Phi, psi and omega in degrees: 000143177243127179248127176258130181238127175287123181224166177272307182258331178101156178103165183291336182270355178282171175261154175295133179291141178289346180231146182274297190297333183246022175291160182285321184214164171243130174259119179262126183244116176270129187232140170237118185064243177246015182255132175281121183260324185201150173227144173224153180239131177231137180293142175277098183288353182257001184302326182262012181298144179297320179207158177074022181299318182295317180296314181294319178294321178298317179296323177299315180297318178299314181296334178280353176082026180290147175261333183221143174232136183237133174202170177292311181219153176234136173290160183297326181290316178296317179299321178295317178300315180294320181294327178287334182266358180070015174281134181284135180254130180232124174265123181203165175218158180123192180294136184303310182299317179297316182294316179298316179298317178297320178297314181296330179272002178080011180279338176234133182234157175287157184212140175291340179262074181279153176287100182278140184279252195291005186283325185223174172096204191284344176070030180052033177083003183266349181263195181266006177079012183278348179285339177060011174077011181277146178290153178292138178281149179295153181292335180223149183293141178269151172301148185305316181296319181291323178296316178298316179299317180296320179293320178296320179296317179296321179298318178296321179295320179294319177298320178296319178297318179297319178298322179293324180290322181290000000 
């Protein structure tokens, strides 16, 4: 299995980038079973694109043969590209090696209700504020257990962010 992780500098000791399309590098982790066999780092040549960085980066990941992609947030266009290609999307934060290990151990799972970035919400102050900051609802209802799991995972991520701020 090949896991692509959005990172700023790259490598297992780096942190997962909070953004997918404009991250500095991608760390590719080759895995057999639950063992990390090899890692490579490739620069995100689309980070400085005027527009469409997420779509172009998503296509790059697909062309590299990744089975799973991990980042803090995914824009709606990149998430759409991945969902059409059957690549699993995982929203996570923290140290790359720790996040990959947690994914391999089933502690972090892919979810159709990914934290989408620039598609909805407050628009980083550039909109008229009509989005009210609410997350986008999934296109189809999730099973209750999966919805609870996704909310618990999001709650843990928010708690981690609060701990980092303190």
